[in-house]
N, C-alpha and C positions, 0 to 999 in steps of 0.2 A: 504492499499500500504507499510506502514512502515513496518508492519510485514513482507512481501514478502520480503522486502528491507533487512531487518536484516538477515533473513533466508539466502538468497542468499549470503550477503557478509561473514557469517559465513563459508559456504560450500567453497567457492572463497579460503579463508584464509587457510582452512583446506587441502584443495588438492594440494593448493601451493607447500608444502615440499615434495610431491611425486615424483615430476619430479627431484629431488635433491637427491634420495635414492641412497643406496650404491649398485653397481653391485653385481648380484645374484652370480657370480663366485668367491665370496670372499675365500681365502685358510683359511682352519682350520686345525690347527695339531691334528691328530687322538687321542692322549692322553688328550687332553682339549674339545674334542667334547662332549656338553652335550645332552640331550635326544632330544631336537628338532631338534639338528643338526643332529644326527642319524637318526631319523625319516625321516627328509628330504632325506637324503641320500637313504633310502630304499623304499620310495614311487614310487613305479613303476608306469606303464601306468595304471594299473587298476584305476579306479574312486574311489573305495572304500576306497584304502590305502591313494590316495591323500585327498579326502574329509575328513578322520580322521585326517591327518595333519595340513590342513588347520583349524580344528575344535580345535587341541592343540593350534595354533597360538592365534585363536580368545578367547580361553578359554569359549568355548561354553559348559554350565553345563550339557545337557541332554547327551551328549556323552564324557565326560571329562574323566571319569575313563576309558573308551576304547582308547581314544588317547594317554593319559599318561601310561597306562597300568602298573604304579607302584605306591608305595605311594608317596601322594603328599600333600601339604598344600598350599592353595593360599590365601594371605591376602588382602584383597580388601579395599579401600577406595573410596568411590562414593561419587561425590555432583551433584545436579541435580537443574538446574535453570528452572522455567515455568513461563513465563509472567502472567497467569492467575492462579497461585497457589503458596503456600508458598515453599520456598527452601528447600531442604532436605538432610541432610547429614548422611552416614551410613560407619560404619567399620564393615567387615564382616570376618570370617573367614570360608574357605570352603575346604573341602579335604577328600581323604579317606587314610585310613592307614591300610595295611594288615598286618598280623598278623603270618607270616610263622611259628614261634616258636611255635604257639599255633594249629592253623591248619591252611593251606594256603587257605581254602575256606574263612575263617572268616575275616572280614574287619570293622573298625570303621568309620563312616561317620559322616561330620561336615556339618552343613547348608546344609542337602539335600534338593533338590527341594519341595517345598510344592505344590500339586497337585491343589489347589483352593486359593492360597495366591496372585495372583498377578492380576495386576489392568488390565483391560479387553485390552486394546490396547498396553501393555507392549509386546516387543518381544518375542516369544515362546522361552525357556529356560532360560530368564532372572533370575529367582529365586525369593524366597521370602526374604523378610528383617527379620522375625522372626528366632532367634537362634534355632538350631535344632540339637540334636545330636542322633545317631543311630547306630546300627549293622547291618552286612547285611552276610547273608549266601549262598554262591552260590550252589544253589540245583542241577542245571544240566548246563553244557555248552558243546555245539557241535560246530560243523565248523561255521554254520550262526547263530546259536541261544543261547539262554541264559536265564536261570530261576534264579531269587534271591529270597530268604525271607529276610525282612526286619521288623526291630522294630525300632520305634523312641520315643524320649522321647519330647512330644509336647503337648501344652495346659494342662500341670501339669498332664500327665499321657502317658502310655506307649501305643503306636498306632502300631498294626502289619498291615503288609502289602505284597505283592508280586509284584514282577517287572519282565516283559517279555520284551526280545528284539531279533529282529529277522532281518538278514540283506540278502536281496536278490539280488545278481549279476544280472543284466539283460542282459549287454554287458560290453565290455572293457570301454565303455564311460559312461554308465548308470548303476546306482544302487538306490535301494528302500531300507529303512530302517525304522521300525515301532517298537514303543516302547508302552508299555502299563503298566499303575500303578494302583492297587488296594490296596487302604488303608482304615484303620479304624479311623476316627477324631472324634471330638467332637460333630459333626452334625451326624454322622453315617458313612457309608461306601461311600468313596469317590474314581472315577476312573478319570484316564488321560489319552489319546491315543493321539500318535503323530506319523505323518508321514512325512517322508523325500524323496524328489527324486531329486537325484544329476547327472547333466549332465555336464562331462568334456569338456572343450571350448579347455584349453591348458594347458601345464603346469603350476601348480600354479593358474589357474584359471577355476571356475565350477559357473554354475547356478543352484540355488536350490530353490525347491518350498518345502514347509513346512506348515503344517495344524494341529493344536492341538485343541482337547475339551475336556474339565474339565467338569464333571458333579459327581452330589450326587444320592443315591438311595432316599434321602427324596424331599423335595418340593422346594429345592432351582433351580434357573434356569440354563439351562446350558451355560458355557461360552465357546466362540469359537474364533480361531485366524488362518488367514491365510496369509502368506507371501512369496512374490517372493525377491530372494537375488541374487546378482553377488558378487561372493566373490574372492578375489584376495589375494595372499599372495607369497611374494619372500624372497631371501635371509637367510644367515645363522647367527648364534651367534648374536653379538649386531647390524649385519645390518638386521635381520628380521623386516620385515614392511608388513602390510596387510591393506586393506580397503573392505568395502563393500557398495554397494548402495541397499536398499531395498524399497519396496511399500507392504503395506498391508492393510487388512481389520480386524477388531475384533468387537463383539458384545457379550450381555448377554440375553439370554432368546428369542431373535427373530433372525431369518436369513435373514430379509428385509433389503436390502442393504441401505435404506434411514435412518434406525435406527442405523446403525452399524458406528464406527468410521474409519476413513481413514487416512493412516499416510503415508510418505514419509520422507527420511532421508538417511544419510552416517555416515558410524562409519570408522573413522581413527584410526589405532593403531600400535604401534611402540615399538621395544624392546630396553632397554639400558644396558650395562654392561653385554653383552650376552643375554641369553634368559630368566632370570629370574626377571626382573624388568620392568615392562610394562605401557605404559602410553596410554589412549585412550580417544578420544573425539567423541561425537555423536551428532550432530544436529538434530533435525528432526522437522516436522511440522504436526501437527494433526487437522483434521476436524471432529469436533464433538467430542470432547474429554470428555471421562466419568469423567475427573476429575473435569472439570469446566461446561459441557455440552456445550461448547463452542469451537469456533476455537482457537488454541494456538500453538506457537513456544515454544520450549525446548531445552536446551543442558544438556547432561549428560558428565561428568569428572570423569575418573577412573584412579588411580594409583593403582598396583598389585604387590605383591612380590609373585613369585612360588617357594616354597621350596620343594625339594624331594632329594631323593637318586638315581642317575641314574645308580648305580651299582645294 
């Protein structure tokens, strides 16, 4: 009961500031507007535009280069507390730098998502902790699809790969996106596939169901995650704030629900000094956690600095 009480108290404390958030209609001078402000203004009734804007607010790694569209760097400081595991601190650098003076198809990538480096109950798209550097070449880009060739410096070697993305507008309020990666790692070829289905509820609010499967062509067991999210984002500039409720399942090797980790939690995210300084708090409770093979409460704190040239 103490664990449930602590988790409930954390959620109440975090949810309280949302009621005092600044109104969405804050006025911003056009010459001072930065990227997320402009993206908010251009997010039309289409759910795919709104979903990408919300992904930019949350810093969703798998869609980040699409959401931000230009060169960016994100410096992330993360602290994690878990009542049944050691606390963890990480400082990461993530981003994409396009090189138009060399070729507008070529980009440098920092800390790109490792297809097999996540804990089984980590939120899809949370990324890995190992440093990563690579290059990306845009091979093909059409209205709703894109193919990139990649090469990463990982595990003391150059690892080639290919990435495919496809977006399928179903209706004005429903959209589906598909992401697939095929990389060569130290244990052979690895694949990662993720499907997102977005349903617009209102301006700045959508429901998302996402499922990800990571596997190798060797003997390693397949990892899978599925999660339902309710995502809210509103405001502009320094008043940007967002929250999401999520509930999910994760497993490795077995699709039996009795063997899967089950988790529930909330993410609260807020910008300060316009939209390049972010603070995030995420409490969650996990049943049958893979970290300790037990039920556990955890809290993750993040501070981020987003650097890019809006021009």
